[in-house]
Each structure stands twice: as structure tokens, then as C-alpha cells.
C-alpha positions in Angstrom: 0.0 0.0 0.0 1.2 3.5 -0.9 0.0 6.7 0.6 -0.5 9.5 -1.9 -1.1 13.1 -0.8 -3.0 15.1 -3.4 -1.7 18.7 -3.2 -2.8 22.0 -4.7 -0.3 24.0 -6.8 -0.2 27.6 -5.6 0.6 30.3 -8.2 3.9 32.1 -8.6 4.9 33.9 -5.5 2.1 32.4 -3.4 2.9 30.9 0.0 0.7 28.0 1.3 1.5 26.7 4.8 -0.8 23.7 4.1 1.4 22.6 1.2 4.4 22.9 3.4 2.8 20.6 6.0 1.9 18.1 3.3 5.5 18.0 2.1 6.6 17.4 5.6 4.1 14.6 6.2 5.3 12.8 3.1 9.0 13.2 4.0 8.3 11.8 7.5 6.3 8.9 6.1 9.2 8.0 3.8 11.6 8.2 6.7 9.3 5.7 8.5 9.7 3.3 5.7 6.3 4.0 4.1 5.9 4.4 0.3 4.5 8.0 0.2 4.3 10.6 -2.5 2.9 14.0 -3.4 0.7 14.2 -6.4 0.2 17.8 -7.5 -2.8 19.4 -9.0 -0.6 20.7 -11.9 1.7 18.2 -13.5 5.4 19.1 -13.1 4.8 21.5 -10.2 7.2 21.8 -7.3 6.5 24.0 -4.3 9.3 26.7 -4.3 9.1 27.7 -0.6 10.5 24.5 0.9 14.1 23.5 1.6 13.7 19.8 0.9 12.5 17.6 -1.9 9.8 14.9 -1.7 8.9 12.0 -4.0 6.3 13.0 -6.6 3.8 10.8 -8.4 1.8 11.5 -11.6 -1.9 10.7 -11.7 -1.2 8.2 -14.5 0.9 6.1 -12.0 -1.9 5.5 -9.5 -2.7 1.9 -8.4 -6.0 0.4 -7.1 -4.3 -0.3 -3.8 -3.2 3.3 -3.2 -4.7 5.3 -0.3 -5.3 8.9 -1.3 -5.2 11.8 1.1 -7.0 14.8 -0.2 -7.2 18.4 1.2 -10.5 19.7 2.5 -10.7 22.4 -0.2 -10.8 19.7 -2.9 -12.8 17.0 -1.1 -16.2 17.7 -2.9 -14.6 17.7 -6.3 -12.3 14.6 -6.0 -14.4 12.3 -3.8 -16.9 11.2 -6.5 -14.0 10.3 -8.8 -12.2 8.3 -6.1 -15.4 6.4 -5.2 -16.1 5.6 -8.8 -12.6 4.2 -9.1 -13.0 2.1 -5.9 -10.0 4.0 -4.4 -10.0 4.5 -0.7 -9.2 8.0 0.6 -9.0 10.2 3.7 -9.5 13.9 3.9 -6.8 16.0 5.5 -8.5 19.0 7.1 -5.9 21.8 7.8 -8.5 24.4 8.3 -11.9 23.5 9.9 -13.3 26.9 8.6 -12.9 25.6 5.1 -15.1 22.5 5.5 -17.8 24.0 3.2 -15.2 24.9 0.5 -16.2 23.6 -3.0 -16.1 24.6 -6.6 -19.0 26.8 -7.8 -20.9 24.1 -9.5 -21.0 21.8 -6.4 -23.4 21.8 -3.5 -23.5 21.1 0.2 -24.6 17.6 -0.6 -21.4 17.1 -2.6 -19.4 18.1 0.5 -21.4 15.8 2.7 -20.9 12.9 0.3 -17.1 13.4 0.4 -16.9 13.2 4.2 -19.4 10.3 4.5 -17.4 8.2 2.1 -14.0 9.0 3.6 -12.1 6.3 5.4 -10.7 8.8 7.9 -10.8 12.5 8.5 -7.3 13.8 9.5 -7.3 16.9 11.7 -4.4 19.4 12.2 -5.6 20.9 15.5 -8.0 20.6 18.4 -10.0 23.5 17.0 -10.3 21.8 13.7 -11.4 18.5 15.3 -14.2 20.3 17.2 -15.4 21.9 13.9 -15.4 18.6 12.1 -17.4 17.0 14.9 -19.8 20.0 14.9 -20.6 19.5 11.2 -20.4 15.7 11.2 -21.1 14.3 14.7 -21.9 10.9 13.3 -18.4 10.6 11.9 -16.6 11.5 15.1 -15.0 8.1 15.3 -13.2 8.6 12.0 -11.5 11.8 13.1 -7.7 11.3 13.6 -5.6 14.0 15.1 -2.4 14.9 13.2 0.2 17.5 13.9 3.2 19.0 12.1 6.9 19.3 13.0 8.9 22.5 13.1 12.6 22.3 12.8 14.0 23.5 16.2 17.5 23.7 14.6 16.1 26.4 12.4 13.5 28.0 14.7 15.4 28.8 17.8 16.3 31.9 19.8 19.4 33.7 18.6 22.1 35.2 20.9 22.1 38.3 18.7 18.6 39.6 19.1 17.8 43.0 17.6 15.1 45.6 18.5 13.1 44.3 15.6 9.3 43.8 15.2 8.2 41.4 12.4 5.0 40.4 10.8 3.6 38.8 7.6 1.7 41.3 5.4 -0.2 38.6 3.5 -2.2 37.7 6.7 -5.2 40.1 7.1 -3.3 42.7 5.1 -5.7 45.6 5.8 -5.3 45.0 9.6 -1.6 44.7 9.3 -1.2 47.9 7.3 -3.4 49.9 9.8 -1.4 48.6 12.9 2.0 49.2 11.3 1.0 52.7 10.1 -0.1 53.7 13.6 2.9 52.0 15.2 5.5 54.1 13.5 4.5 57.1 15.6 5.1 55.2 18.8 8.3 53.2 18.1 10.9 53.4 20.9 14.4 54.5 20.0 16.3 51.9 18.0 13.2 49.8 17.2 12.3 48.9 13.5 9.5 47.1 11.9 10.1 44.5 9.1 7.6 42.6 7.0 8.5 39.0 6.2 7.5 38.0 2.7 8.9 36.1 -0.3 11.4 34.0 1.8 12.1 30.3 2.0 11.7 28.5 5.3 15.3 29.1 6.2 15.0 32.8 5.3 11.9 33.2 7.5 13.7 31.5 10.4 16.8 33.8 10.0 14.6 36.9 10.3 12.6 35.5 13.2 15.8 34.5 15.0 16.8 38.2 15.1 13.3 39.5 15.9 12.0 40.2 19.4 8.3 40.8 18.7 6.1 39.1 16.1 2.7 40.5 15.2 0.1 37.9 14.3 -2.7 38.9 12.0 -4.0 35.3 11.6 -7.5 35.0 10.1 -9.6 32.0 10.6 -6.8 29.5 10.8 -6.7 25.7 11.3 -3.5 26.0 13.3 -1.3 29.0 12.2 2.4 28.2 11.8 4.1 31.6 11.7 3.1 32.5 15.4 4.5 29.1 16.5 7.7 29.6 14.5 8.1 33.1 15.9 7.6 32.0 19.5 10.1 29.2 19.1 12.6 31.8 18.0 12.2 33.7 21.3 9.6 36.3 20.1 6.8 37.8 22.1 3.8 37.1 19.8 1.1 39.7 19.9 -2.1 39.5 18.0 -4.8 37.2 16.7 -4.8 33.4 17.5 -7.1 32.8 14.5 -9.1 30.0 16.2 -6.6 27.2 15.7 -4.0 28.9 17.8 -6.1 28.6 21.0 -4.4 25.3 21.9 -0.9 27.0 22.3 -1.8 30.7 22.9 -0.6 31.1 26.5 1.3 33.9 28.2 3.9 35.2 28.5 4.9 34.0 25.0 1.6 34.9 23.4 -0.6 38.0 24.0 -4.1 38.2 22.6 -5.6 41.2 20.8 -9.3 41.4 19.9 -9.7 41.2 16.1 -9.8 44.7 14.6 -8.7 46.5 17.8 -5.9 48.6 16.2 -5.5 50.9 19.2 -5.3 47.9 21.6 -2.8 46.2 19.3 -0.5 49.2 19.3 -0.8 49.7 23.0 0.3 46.1 23.7 3.3 46.5 21.4 4.4 49.7 23.0 4.2 48.2 26.5 6.2 45.2 25.3 8.9 47.3 23.8 9.2 49.1 27.2 9.6 45.8 29.1 12.2 44.5 26.7 14.2 47.7 26.9 14.2 47.4 30.6 15.0 43.7 30.6 16.2 42.2 27.3 16.6 38.7 28.6 14.5 35.8 27.3 14.3 33.9 30.6 10.5 34.1 31.0 10.0 32.7 27.5 12.0 29.5 28.0 9.3 27.3 29.4 6.9 28.2 26.6 9.5 27.7 24.0 10.3 24.2 25.4 6.6 23.3 25.4 6.2 24.3 21.7 9.4 22.4 20.7 7.9 19.2 22.3 4.4 19.7 20.8 5.7 20.3 17.3 8.5 17.8 17.3 9.5 15.2 14.8 8.6 12.5 17.4 5.1 13.8 17.9 4.4 14.1 14.2 5.8 10.6 13.6 3.7 9.1 16.3 0.4 10.5 14.8 1.4 9.4 11.3 2.3 5.9 12.5 -1.1 5.6 14.1 -2.7 6.5 10.8 -0.6 4.0 8.8 -1.2 1.2 11.4 -4.9 1.7 11.1 -4.8 1.6 7.3 -2.8 -1.6 7.5 -5.4 -3.2 9.7 -8.2 -2.1 7.3 -6.3 -3.5 4.4 -5.8 -6.9 6.1 -9.4 -7.0 7.1 -10.5 -6.2 3.6 -8.3 -9.0 2.2 -9.7 -11.6 4.6 -13.2 -10.8 3.6 -12.8 -10.5 -0.2 -12.4 -12.9 -3.1 -10.1 -12.6 -6.1 -11.6 -10.1 -8.5 -12.7 -11.4 -11.9 -10.4 -10.3 -14.8 -13.2 -8.2 -16.2 -13.6 -6.2 -13.0 -9.8 -5.6 -12.9 -9.8 -4.2 -16.4 -12.7 -2.0 -15.5 -10.8 -0.5 -12.6 -7.8 0.2 -14.8 -10.1 1.9 -17.3 -11.6 4.1 -14.6 -8.2 5.1 -13.3 -7.1 6.2 -16.7 -10.2 8.4 -17.0 -9.6 10.3 -13.8 -9.1 14.0 -14.3 -6.7 14.8 -11.5 -4.6 17.7 -12.6 -5.2 21.2 -13.8 -3.9 20.5 -17.3 -6.9 18.2 -17.7 -9.5 20.5 -16.3 
């Protein structure tokens, strides 16, 4: 059995944290000895914002025994094709607020069908799990918690911290622009503000290592990686938890701001600059940093993925025990269906 993660193909210059997590899952599965691949929506695509390669598979190389993992934003579109081809699949929900996402020609019934037919529903956070169970309480037993790993060798506190405030302008850009515009009037001496954009993972880590305060403008997020990365780098994170961040958003490492409260946002930043100027040490952040490193470790990610793989193996063994050899005609029919699948963008 092979595990194939179907993955969207962001346009030029577009970041997608969900794609980064998919790449990381595939790399971890391979390290665990599992045959795992990424299959992109666009043939020949490679996500440019990652520092490591992963095995890639074309849609024409699929086998009837493959298990497909599809993202929640493509579930309604892909599920009927997978069911028609008798291919088992799971849905990887990285944002519980996107459960209803579907192409314009599809309906709520198409979304419901996708989840009803899924073998498992993989969830990236506690918040996401609760939203899945809210919409599909009858499928609660199929929900499997996943996590992602962040490289503590990259994301760690530097000894050469600067009076630097960082943020990502692509997150709630209107809010970010309003806060940064107001903040410039109140910056303490020696402090600067720097947007993080257009960088690879290692480039992001390098800037966050130097930064002392990170501004989070997360929208409705399934988890939200940048605030975690910033906190692991010894930043005070100020701003929005985005929903998914509630499971790790604890002081003193994290400070909440009510969404849209520009004045409150600036006030908290100004107060934090004062406390850092008075005491530039990171001692009060160490416990929170250690907790994040453990929660988002390779070991924790591997343990969740191993549970998933083990359950798929049990299911496969059970299916073999209860099945008979397929007639040749049925085998040919499966191959024909697989050839007709329209997986990638070049085929519509």
C-alpha cells in the first residue's frame, strides 16, 4: 500500500502553509519506511518555498491499492472520482473553517458525500477537530488527530537579538497595514518594523531569530504556523490566534488582541517594547519555547502518522480476509476508470 497526498499548486509567489505541511508529512512517512508521494494538481509543479524535496507521483501512475489523502478544499470535487474508481481515501483538514469549500458548480450535498465516504478525517488541531465534529457528529470516530513538525534547529532563539518587530503582510493585510502605520509614531528609539515576505523556510527562520516581537494577523486558521515559529525563536507574539492557535496561545509567549482592535494592538506592542528595553533577557519565555518544541517535534508528528498508517494496514488486512479474487473483467474496469480520472489542472 502506498499513501498519496493530493496537493494543490499555488501560483507564482504564493505561499501556502498547508502545502508545506503536506510535504513534511510525506517526507516523514518516507523516513518511517512508508511508500509515500505527493501528487500535485498541476503536473510538473514543485512548491518553491521549501528547503527539501519529496517523492512526486503523476496521476497516471496510481494503483488500485493506493490510499489517497485529499485536502478539505478539494474534497467535494475529488471524492466522486475516487469512489467511482474504488480508491480508498482520507480527507486532511488543515482548516476547519474551510469544510464547506467547494467549486462553484458543487453543493453542500457534494461536500457531505465526500466526508461520508472518507475512510478517515485527519485533523491538524483541536479547534479543527471540534469543527469537524460540529458538522459531522456521526463521523466522530473517523477523526484522527495529526500534527506537524517544526525544525528546532532552524527555529530557535538567537544570541544576537535586535530591536526588531516582524509580521507577515499577507495575513489580514488591511489590519496589518493599519497597525504598522499607527505604530511608527510610537516606536521606541532603536526599534524597527520589518515585513516577512517572499522568503524560504530558512529565510523566515533567519529573520525571526533576530526579531523580538512578532505581530500575528491570523485570520480563521486551522492552526497557524508563523506564530509558533516566531515564539520558538524567542519572540513575544502579539495579536490574533485565528481560532486554531487557541491550543498553544498562552502567556507570556503569546498575548491576545481582539480582532480589529488597532489601538489595543499598538498599546500592547508599545508596552512590550518598554519591558524588553528594561530587561532584554528571554528567561520568562524558555518554558513556553520548550513546550512548543515538544508539541511540534518530529517525534510527535511521527507518532500520529504511525497511528494512521497502522490503522490503514489493519483495514487492508481485514478487507483482504473478507474479499475474493476479482474477476479479470472487473480488474480491467478498474484500470479503465483510473485512466479516465481527471486529477490535474492540465486536464481541467
